[in-house]
C-alpha positions as CSV (number, residue, x, y, z in Angstrom):
1,M,-48.0,95.5,152.5
2,E,-49.6,98.7,153.6
3,E,-50.8,99.2,157.2
4,V,-53.5,101.6,158.2
5,E,-55.3,102.2,161.5
6,T,-58.8,101.9,160.1
7,L,-59.9,100.7,156.7
8,V,-63.4,101.4,155.5
9,I,-64.7,99.4,152.5
10,G,-67.5,101.1,150.7
11,G,-67.6,104.8,149.9
12,G,-71.4,105.4,149.7
13,A,-73.1,107.6,152.3
14,M,-72.5,105.4,155.3
15,G,-68.8,104.6,154.6
16,S,-68.1,108.3,153.7
17,S,-69.8,109.4,157.0
18,T,-67.7,106.9,158.9
19,A,-64.5,108.2,157.4
20,W,-65.6,111.7,158.2
21,A,-66.3,110.8,161.8
22,L,-63.0,109.0,162.2
23,A,-61.0,111.8,160.6
24,R,-62.7,114.3,162.9
25,R,-61.2,112.3,165.8
26,G,-57.8,112.5,164.4
27,R,-57.8,108.8,163.4
28,E,-55.9,107.4,160.4
29,V,-58.4,106.1,157.9
30,L,-58.4,104.8,154.4
31,L,-61.7,104.8,152.5
32,A,-61.8,102.3,149.6
33,E,-64.6,102.7,147.1
34,R,-65.0,100.2,144.2
35,F,-66.6,102.7,141.7
36,E,-65.9,106.2,140.5
37,P,-67.4,109.3,142.1
38,G,-71.1,109.8,141.4
39,H,-71.6,106.3,140.2
40,A,-75.2,104.9,139.9
41,M,-74.4,101.2,140.9
42,G,-75.6,101.3,144.5
43,A,-78.0,103.1,146.8
44,S,-76.4,106.5,147.6
45,H,-76.6,108.2,144.2
46,G,-79.1,110.7,142.8
47,E,-80.3,114.2,143.6
48,Y,-82.3,113.7,146.8
49,R,-83.6,111.3,149.5
50,N,-86.6,111.9,151.7
51,F,-85.9,113.3,155.1
52,N,-88.8,111.8,157.0
53,V,-89.1,112.2,160.8
54,A,-92.2,110.0,161.3
55,Y,-90.8,107.6,163.9
56,A,-92.2,106.4,167.2
57,E,-89.4,104.2,168.4
58,P,-87.1,106.0,170.9
59,D,-84.0,104.6,169.3
60,Y,-84.8,106.2,166.0
61,V,-86.1,109.4,167.4
62,D,-82.9,109.9,169.3
63,L,-81.0,109.3,166.1
64,L,-83.1,111.9,164.3
65,V,-82.3,114.5,166.9
66,E,-78.6,113.7,166.6
67,S,-78.6,113.5,162.8
68,R,-80.1,116.9,162.5
69,R,-77.3,118.4,164.6
70,L,-74.6,116.5,162.7
71,W,-76.1,117.4,159.3
72,H,-75.8,121.1,160.2
73,E,-72.3,120.6,161.4
74,L,-71.4,119.0,158.0
75,E,-73.1,121.9,156.2
76,A,-71.1,124.4,158.2
77,E,-67.8,122.6,157.5
78,A,-68.6,122.1,153.8
79,G,-70.0,125.6,153.3
80,E,-73.1,124.3,151.5
81,T,-76.7,123.5,152.2
82,L,-77.5,119.8,152.1
83,L,-80.9,119.7,153.9
84,D,-83.9,121.2,152.0
85,L,-86.7,121.2,154.6
86,V,-89.7,121.7,152.5
87,G,-91.8,119.6,154.8
88,L,-93.1,116.1,154.5
89,V,-96.6,114.6,154.6
90,N,-97.5,111.1,155.8
91,H,-101.0,110.0,154.9
92,G,-103.1,106.9,154.3
93,P,-104.8,104.5,156.7
94,A,-103.4,104.3,160.2
95,A,-102.5,101.1,162.0
96,P,-102.5,99.9,165.6
97,H,-99.2,100.7,167.4
98,E,-98.1,100.1,171.0
99,A,-97.5,103.4,172.8
100,V,-95.0,104.0,175.6
101,D,-97.7,103.2,178.1
102,G,-98.3,99.8,176.6
103,R,-101.7,100.7,175.1
104,L,-102.6,100.1,171.4
105,R,-103.2,103.4,169.7
106,D,-103.4,104.8,166.1
107,D,-99.7,104.7,165.0
108,F,-99.8,108.3,163.6
109,D,-100.9,109.5,167.0
110,V,-98.0,107.6,168.6
111,V,-95.6,109.2,166.2
112,H,-97.0,112.6,166.8
113,D,-96.6,112.2,170.6
114,A,-93.0,110.8,170.2
115,L,-92.0,113.8,168.0
116,D,-93.6,116.2,170.4
117,R,-91.6,114.8,173.3
118,A,-88.4,115.2,171.2
119,G,-89.2,118.8,170.3
120,I,-89.7,118.0,166.6
121,A,-92.4,120.1,165.0
122,N,-95.3,118.2,163.6
123,E,-99.1,118.6,163.2
124,F,-102.2,116.9,161.9
125,V,-103.8,118.5,158.9
126,P,-107.4,117.5,157.8
127,A,-107.5,116.0,154.3
128,E,-109.5,118.9,152.8
129,E,-107.1,121.5,154.1
130,A,-104.1,119.4,153.0
131,G,-105.5,119.3,149.5
132,R,-105.7,123.1,149.5
133,R,-102.1,123.5,150.7
134,W,-100.7,120.9,148.4
135,P,-103.0,120.5,145.4
136,G,-100.5,118.3,143.6
137,I,-101.3,115.4,145.9
138,R,-104.7,113.8,146.6
139,F,-105.6,113.1,150.2
140,E,-108.4,111.0,151.6
141,T,-107.2,110.8,155.3
142,R,-105.8,113.2,157.7
143,V,-102.1,114.1,157.2
144,L,-99.3,114.1,159.6
145,F,-97.1,117.0,158.5
146,S,-93.7,118.0,159.8
147,S,-92.1,121.2,158.7
148,E,-88.8,119.9,159.9
149,S,-88.8,117.2,157.3
150,G,-88.2,117.4,153.5
151,R,-85.3,116.1,151.5
152,V,-81.6,115.8,151.7
153,K,-79.1,116.0,148.8
154,A,-77.7,112.6,148.1
155,D,-74.8,112.9,145.7
156,A,-73.8,116.3,147.2
157,S,-73.8,114.8,150.7
158,V,-71.5,111.9,149.7
159,A,-69.1,114.3,148.0
160,A,-69.2,116.7,151.0
161,L,-68.4,113.9,153.5
162,Q,-65.5,112.6,151.4
163,A,-64.1,116.1,150.9
164,R,-64.3,116.9,154.6
165,A,-62.8,113.5,155.5
166,S,-59.9,114.1,153.1
167,A,-59.4,117.7,154.4
168,L,-59.0,116.2,157.9
169,G,-56.4,113.6,156.7
170,A,-58.3,110.6,155.5
171,E,-57.3,109.0,152.2
172,V,-60.1,108.3,149.8
173,R,-59.4,105.8,146.9
174,H,-62.0,105.5,144.2
175,G,-61.8,102.7,141.6
176,T,-60.5,100.4,144.4
177,R,-62.1,97.0,144.9
178,A,-61.8,94.7,147.9
179,L,-61.0,91.2,146.6
180,D,-60.5,89.2,149.7
181,I,-60.8,89.7,153.5
182,R,-58.8,87.5,155.9
183,V,-58.9,87.7,159.7
184,G,-55.5,86.9,161.2
185,A,-55.1,83.8,163.3
186,D,-54.8,86.0,166.4
187,G,-58.2,87.5,165.7
188,D,-56.6,90.9,166.2
189,H,-56.0,92.1,162.6
190,V,-57.4,91.8,159.1
191,D,-55.6,91.6,155.8
192,V,-57.5,92.9,152.8
193,D,-56.5,92.7,149.1
194,L,-57.4,95.9,147.3
195,E,-57.4,96.0,143.4
196,D,-56.9,99.5,141.8
197,R,-58.1,100.7,138.4
198,A,-55.0,99.3,136.7
199,G,-55.6,95.9,138.2
200,V,-52.7,96.2,140.7
201,V,-53.4,94.4,143.9
202,T,-52.2,95.8,147.3
203,R,-52.5,94.0,150.6
204,V,-53.6,96.3,153.4
205,R,-53.4,95.2,157.1
206,T,-55.6,96.9,159.7
207,H,-56.7,96.3,163.2
208,S,-60.1,97.8,162.5
209,L,-62.0,97.1,159.3
210,V,-65.4,98.7,158.6
211,V,-67.6,97.2,155.9
212,T,-70.3,99.5,154.5
213,A,-70.6,97.8,151.1
214,G,-74.4,97.9,150.7
215,A,-75.6,95.3,148.2
216,W,-72.1,93.6,148.3
217,T,-72.0,93.1,152.0
218,E,-72.7,89.4,152.0
219,K,-70.4,88.8,149.0
220,L,-67.5,90.4,150.9
221,L,-68.0,89.0,154.3
222,G,-69.2,85.5,153.4
223,D,-68.9,83.3,156.4
224,R,-66.6,85.6,158.3
225,V,-69.5,87.3,160.0
226,H,-72.9,85.8,160.8
227,L,-75.2,88.3,159.2
228,P,-79.0,88.5,159.5
229,R,-80.7,88.0,156.2
230,L,-80.0,90.9,153.8
231,V,-82.3,91.1,150.8
232,V,-81.0,93.0,147.7
233,T,-83.6,94.3,145.3
234,Q,-83.6,96.5,142.3
235,E,-86.1,99.3,142.7
236,Q,-87.6,101.3,139.9
237,P,-89.0,104.7,141.0
238,A,-89.6,107.4,138.3
239,H,-89.6,111.2,137.9
240,F,-93.0,112.4,136.6
241,A,-93.3,115.7,134.8
242,P,-95.2,118.4,137.0
243,L,-98.1,120.1,135.3
244,D,-97.6,123.4,137.1
245,P,-94.0,124.3,138.0
246,A,-95.3,126.8,140.5
247,L,-97.0,124.3,142.8
248,A,-95.6,123.7,146.3
249,W,-94.5,120.1,146.8
250,P,-93.7,118.7,150.2
251,S,-92.0,115.3,150.3
252,F,-94.5,112.5,150.9
253,N,-95.1,109.0,152.2
254,H,-98.4,107.3,151.4
255,R,-99.4,104.1,153.2
256,R,-101.0,101.3,151.2
257,D,-104.6,100.6,152.0
258,T,-104.7,96.8,152.2
259,R,-108.5,96.9,152.5
260,A,-108.9,98.3,149.0
261,S,-111.0,96.1,146.7
262,D,-109.0,97.1,143.6
263,D,-105.6,96.7,145.0
264,Y,-103.0,97.4,142.3
265,W,-100.5,98.7,144.9
266,Y,-97.2,96.9,145.4
267,S,-96.4,98.6,148.7
268,D,-96.3,101.9,150.4
269,V,-95.3,104.9,148.2
270,Y,-92.7,107.5,148.8
271,G,-91.8,110.6,146.8
272,M,-90.5,114.2,146.5
273,L,-90.0,117.0,144.1
274,T,-86.5,117.0,142.5
275,P,-86.2,120.6,141.3
276,G,-85.7,120.9,137.6
277,V,-86.2,117.2,137.1
278,G,-89.7,116.2,138.2
279,V,-91.7,114.6,141.0
280,K,-90.2,111.4,142.1
281,A,-92.5,108.5,143.2
282,G,-91.7,104.9,143.9
283,W,-92.9,101.7,145.5
284,H,-91.1,101.0,148.8
285,G,-89.0,97.8,148.7
286,A,-91.1,96.2,146.0
287,G,-88.4,95.4,143.5
288,A,-87.2,92.0,142.3
289,R,-84.3,90.3,144.1
290,V,-81.1,90.9,142.2
291,D,-77.4,90.1,142.2
292,P,-75.7,93.6,142.3
293,D,-73.1,92.4,139.8
294,A,-75.7,91.2,137.3
295,R,-78.2,94.0,137.2
296,T,-79.9,94.7,133.9
297,F,-81.3,98.1,135.1
298,A,-84.4,97.3,133.0
299,S,-87.7,98.0,134.6
300,E,-90.5,95.5,135.2
301,P,-93.3,96.7,133.0
302,V,-96.3,95.6,135.0
303,Q,-94.9,97.3,138.1
304,L,-94.1,100.5,136.1
305,R,-97.7,100.6,134.8
306,A,-99.0,100.3,138.3
307,L,-96.8,103.2,139.4
308,Q,-98.2,105.3,136.5
309,R,-101.7,104.4,137.6
310,Y,-100.8,105.5,141.1
311,A,-99.6,108.8,139.7
312,R,-102.9,109.3,137.8
313,E,-105.0,108.6,140.8
314,W,-103.1,110.2,143.6
315,L,-100.8,112.8,142.1
316,P,-103.0,115.2,140.2
317,G,-100.1,117.6,139.9
318,V,-98.1,115.4,137.5
319,D,-98.5,114.0,134.0
320,A,-98.4,110.2,134.5
321,D,-97.5,109.6,130.9
322,R,-94.3,111.8,130.9
323,L,-91.7,110.1,133.1
324,D,-88.1,109.2,133.4
325,E,-87.3,105.9,135.0
326,I,-84.8,105.5,137.8
327,S,-82.9,102.3,138.9
328,C,-81.4,101.8,142.3
329,T,-80.8,99.0,144.8
330,Y,-82.2,98.3,148.3
331,T,-80.4,96.2,150.8
332,S,-82.9,95.4,153.6
333,T,-83.2,93.3,156.7
334,D,-86.4,91.4,157.6
335,T,-87.2,93.9,160.4
336,A,-86.1,97.0,158.5
337,D,-83.7,97.7,161.4
338,F,-80.1,98.5,160.4
339,V,-77.1,96.3,161.2
340,L,-74.6,98.2,163.3
341,D,-72.3,95.9,165.1
342,R,-68.7,94.5,165.5
343,V,-67.2,91.0,165.5
344,G,-63.5,91.0,166.5
345,P,-61.7,93.5,164.2
346,I,-64.6,93.8,161.8
347,T,-67.4,96.4,162.1
348,V,-70.4,96.1,159.9
349,G,-73.0,98.7,158.7
350,A,-75.7,97.3,156.5
351,G,-79.4,97.2,155.7
352,F,-80.1,100.9,155.4
353,S,-82.3,100.9,152.3
354,G,-85.6,102.6,152.3
355,H,-85.1,104.8,155.3
356,G,-81.4,105.1,156.2
357,F,-80.1,108.1,154.3
358,K,-81.4,110.7,156.8
359,F,-79.5,109.0,159.6
360,T,-76.2,109.1,157.6
361,P,-74.1,111.2,160.0
362,S,-75.4,109.4,163.1
363,V,-74.6,106.0,161.5
364,G,-71.1,107.3,160.8
365,R,-70.7,108.3,164.4
366,I,-71.9,104.9,165.6
367,L,-69.7,102.9,163.2
368,A,-66.7,105.1,164.3
369,D,-67.5,104.3,167.9
370,L,-67.6,100.6,167.1
371,A,-64.4,100.7,165.2
372,T,-62.4,102.6,167.9
373,T,-63.9,101.7,171.2
374,G,-66.4,98.8,170.5
375,A,-69.2,100.9,172.1
376,R,-72.4,99.3,170.8
377,P,-75.7,101.1,170.0
378,A,-79.2,99.8,170.8
379,A,-79.8,96.1,170.8
380,R,-82.1,96.3,167.8
381,F,-79.1,97.0,165.6
382,A,-77.1,94.0,166.8
383,L,-76.0,91.1,164.5
384,D,-77.6,88.6,166.9
385,R,-80.9,90.4,167.1
C-alpha cells in the first residue's frame, strides 16, 4: 500500500491546478489521470476556451480578479503566454437583473457596473459601430465589450499546470484509473485502488482526497458524497472556415432571443477564433445527456444544421458550409454554480462546464484550501446549496 498526503483524481484543468496549488505550498501530492496527455475524452482539451468577464455576482467577480493574477503567475513560472486577450463581445437581448441596491435593471448594465467597481475594463458599443469594428459578426443590439477578455489556451494550460506541479515535487501519473474509493471507518482516511496502464492495481491511502473527475464524478463518488444533480451532456460545436483571414475576431457570446418568431436556436451561442483552424461556434449546454463511457462522438444532425444556419445568419465572416465538427462534454449543475466543498477527507470540485475554464487557477487554490485547511468558499458553491 502506498501513502500520500493528498491524492487528486482527475488531471484535467481543475485537478492539475489543484496539484499546482498544493505543490506551491510544499505539500506532497499525487495526481492520477485516467487518460493520456492531450486526450479528448473530457472537457479540458482543445486549443482555446473563452475568457469572458461578464459577471455581475460578487463571488464570481472576485474570482475573476484573482484568476487573472494567478494566470499571470502561471505564465511567468511556465515561461509561456496562455491568455490571449483579443477582447470579447456580449450581445443579444438584455434581461432583468437585481442590482446591488435591490432594483431590477438591464443585466448588461449591472454587469458593466460590477466590472467597473472591480477595475475591469469594459464598455458599451452601439451595434452599428460594433459591426464596423468586427465585420465578421452581425449585431442587432448594443454590445458589451471588454478588452480584458478573450481566450485562454486549453491544452497548453493543462500541460503547463502539470509541468509546474511536477517541477515543485508533485507526482503526475497518466493512464491511471481510480477503481474504488473507500472511506475508513474512522472517517479520517481514504483508500483508493488505482489501476495503471498495464492493469496493475495499487492501493493508495490518503488523509485528503480531491476528486476533480468531470463527467465521471458521480460514478466515482456514488453514495459516498451527497452531490447536487450533475448533468453530463455531449456538446457539438464546430470550427467554421473564415472568409477573410485578415479580419479581427473578438471572442463572443450571443444571447438567445426567446421572443423570435422563427426560433431555431437551441440556446445561447459562444465562440472564438482558433488561429489557423477556424472560427469556433457552439450552442451552450444544448447537447444530449450521455454516459461518458459510452459516447459515440457522433453529432446530432438537426442541431448541427441549426448551428450552420446560425453561422449563415449571424457570422457573415465565415463559410457556414465549410466546417470541422468538435465533440466535448459538459458537466453542469442546475444553477450553473460550481461544486467546491469537502465532506470528511473528500474534497469535490465539479460542475464547471460552460464557464469554468477561465477560473481554473482560482478553483485550484480553493480546492487546495479545502484539502489542507477545510476553509470553504462562498455558500453558493456548497454541496448543500
